[in-house]
C-alpha positions as CSV (number, residue, x, y, z in Angstrom):
1,M,-114.3,-13.9,-58.3
2,D,-112.7,-11.2,-59.9
3,R,-109.5,-11.1,-61.3
4,T,-108.8,-7.7,-59.9
5,L,-108.9,-8.5,-56.7
6,R,-106.9,-11.3,-56.1
7,T,-104.6,-10.8,-52.8
8,T,-101.2,-11.8,-52.9
9,T,-102.3,-15.8,-51.8
10,Q,-104.5,-16.0,-54.2
11,A,-102.1,-15.1,-57.0
12,I,-99.4,-17.4,-55.5
13,D,-102.4,-19.8,-56.4
14,H,-103.1,-18.8,-59.4
15,V,-99.9,-19.0,-60.6
16,W,-99.5,-22.8,-59.6
17,K,-102.7,-23.3,-61.2
18,M,-101.7,-22.2,-64.5
19,M,-98.8,-24.2,-64.4
20,E,-100.1,-27.2,-64.1
21,E,-103.3,-26.5,-66.4
22,I,-100.6,-25.1,-68.6
23,R,-98.0,-27.7,-68.8
24,T,-95.2,-27.5,-72.2
25,C,-93.8,-24.6,-71.6
26,M,-90.6,-23.1,-72.9
27,L,-88.1,-23.3,-70.7
28,V,-85.5,-20.4,-71.0
29,T,-81.5,-21.0,-71.0
30,K,-78.4,-18.7,-71.3
31,Q,-75.6,-19.8,-73.7
32,G,-72.9,-17.2,-72.5
33,L,-74.5,-13.7,-73.8
34,A,-77.3,-15.2,-76.2
35,L,-80.6,-16.4,-74.9
36,R,-82.0,-20.1,-75.9
37,G,-85.4,-21.8,-75.5
38,R,-86.9,-24.9,-76.0
39,P,-90.3,-26.7,-75.5
40,M,-90.5,-29.1,-72.7
41,H,-93.3,-30.4,-70.5
42,A,-93.8,-29.0,-67.0
43,M,-94.4,-31.1,-64.4
44,P,-95.0,-28.4,-61.3
45,S,-94.8,-30.0,-58.0
46,R,-96.0,-26.7,-55.2
47,E,-95.4,-28.9,-52.4
48,E,-91.7,-29.4,-53.3
49,G,-91.9,-25.9,-54.0
50,C,-90.2,-26.2,-57.7
51,V,-91.0,-27.2,-61.4
52,W,-89.6,-30.8,-62.4
53,F,-88.7,-31.9,-66.0
54,L,-87.0,-35.4,-67.5
55,S,-84.3,-34.0,-70.1
56,D,-81.7,-35.4,-72.4
57,R,-78.2,-35.2,-71.8
58,R,-77.3,-34.5,-75.2
59,G,-79.5,-31.2,-75.8
60,H,-77.1,-29.1,-73.8
61,K,-79.2,-27.9,-71.9
62,D,-77.9,-29.5,-68.7
63,E,-74.8,-28.1,-69.6
64,E,-76.3,-24.0,-70.1
65,L,-78.2,-24.7,-66.9
66,E,-74.6,-26.4,-64.5
67,R,-72.3,-22.9,-66.1
68,D,-75.7,-20.6,-65.5
69,P,-78.3,-22.1,-63.2
70,Q,-80.9,-18.8,-64.1
71,G,-83.6,-19.2,-66.1
72,A,-87.3,-19.1,-67.0
73,L,-90.8,-20.6,-68.1
74,I,-92.5,-19.6,-70.3
75,F,-96.2,-20.3,-70.8
76,A,-98.7,-19.2,-73.1
77,H,-102.4,-21.4,-72.7
78,P,-103.4,-22.2,-75.8
79,G,-107.1,-20.9,-77.3
80,R,-107.1,-18.2,-74.6
81,N,-105.1,-15.2,-73.8
82,D,-103.4,-16.2,-70.9
83,Y,-99.7,-16.0,-70.7
84,L,-97.3,-16.8,-67.2
85,S,-93.6,-16.4,-67.4
86,V,-92.0,-17.3,-64.6
87,S,-88.2,-16.7,-63.3
88,G,-85.4,-19.0,-61.3
89,E,-83.0,-21.0,-61.3
90,T,-82.1,-24.9,-62.3
91,E,-80.5,-27.8,-60.9
92,V,-79.5,-30.7,-63.2
93,S,-79.4,-34.4,-61.7
94,V,-79.4,-37.8,-62.7
95,D,-81.7,-38.8,-60.0
96,R,-82.5,-43.0,-60.9
97,A,-85.2,-42.7,-57.7
98,K,-86.7,-39.3,-59.3
99,I,-86.5,-40.7,-62.7
100,D,-88.7,-43.3,-62.0
101,E,-91.3,-41.5,-60.1
102,L,-91.3,-38.5,-62.6
103,W,-92.0,-41.6,-65.0
104,N,-94.7,-41.1,-67.4
105,D,-95.7,-42.8,-71.0
106,A,-95.7,-40.0,-72.8
107,A,-91.3,-39.9,-72.0
108,R,-91.2,-43.1,-74.1
109,A,-91.3,-41.2,-76.9
110,F,-88.3,-39.7,-76.3
111,W,-86.2,-42.4,-74.7
112,P,-87.6,-45.2,-76.4
113,E,-85.1,-47.9,-74.0
114,G,-87.2,-46.8,-71.1
115,K,-86.3,-44.9,-68.1
116,A,-83.2,-47.1,-67.1
117,D,-81.6,-44.9,-70.5
118,P,-78.2,-43.2,-69.8
119,N,-79.4,-39.7,-71.1
120,I,-82.2,-39.3,-69.6
121,C,-81.2,-36.6,-66.3
122,V,-83.8,-34.5,-64.1
123,L,-84.2,-30.9,-63.9
124,R,-85.5,-29.0,-60.8
125,F,-86.8,-25.8,-61.7
126,L,-86.8,-23.5,-58.8
127,P,-89.3,-20.1,-59.0
128,E,-88.5,-16.9,-57.4
129,D,-90.8,-15.2,-59.2
130,A,-93.6,-14.6,-61.7
131,E,-95.6,-12.5,-63.8
132,Y,-98.9,-14.0,-65.5
133,W,-101.6,-11.9,-67.5
134,D,-104.9,-12.9,-67.7
135,G,-106.6,-11.5,-71.1
136,P,-110.2,-12.4,-72.4
137,S,-110.3,-15.5,-74.1
138,S,-112.8,-14.1,-77.1
139,S,-110.5,-12.6,-80.2
140,V,-114.1,-10.8,-81.0
141,L,-114.4,-9.4,-77.5
142,I,-110.7,-7.8,-77.7
143,A,-111.2,-6.7,-80.8
144,L,-114.0,-4.9,-80.0
145,K,-111.7,-3.6,-76.7
146,L,-109.8,-2.2,-78.9
147,A,-112.3,-0.4,-81.0
148,T,-113.8,1.2,-78.0
149,A,-110.8,2.1,-76.4
150,R,-110.0,3.6,-80.3
151,M,-113.6,6.0,-79.9
152,T,-113.0,7.1,-76.0
153,G,-109.3,7.6,-75.7
154,D,-109.8,5.2,-72.9
155,T,-106.4,2.5,-72.2
156,P,-108.1,-1.2,-72.9
157,D,-109.1,-3.9,-70.2
158,L,-107.7,-6.4,-71.4
159,G,-107.3,-8.5,-68.5
160,E,-104.9,-8.7,-64.6
161,S,-100.9,-8.4,-65.5
162,R,-99.3,-9.2,-61.9
163,K,-95.9,-9.9,-60.9
164,V,-95.9,-12.3,-58.1
165,P,-93.1,-13.4,-55.8
166,L,-93.1,-17.6,-55.3
167,G,-89.1,-18.3,-54.1
């Protein structure tokens, strides 16, 4: 499919697929006027309309999110020039049933005591809108397109960028 001809529904599907494929993102929160980002493992659930995270209460992000729930998730696909920014609000919870549901072997590296560790909390990110950039995956192709654009005076075609409503 030509990426520039996506319908809104296809673009929304694409955003959820990108989150599912990339998984690792930067969660950006506010601390007063300052923005803070930290890497997180996203667990998108389109059926629930949210992105889940296991988080540690000792890291202060839960305090920042309780003061100001607005934030962003920033995804970048390693090896491809695909990027995604998702804005929304985050809820902080200590729902033990949800922690149990989201628990996986990788989480044990952060909480060696297991899923009963009292420092684990759950973040539920509710996406409102997104913007993605799909670029050519080859740096050689990018260099060629940039060189051609310089020679012709045209704007280089470096893929598709689109804003997508999610909320």
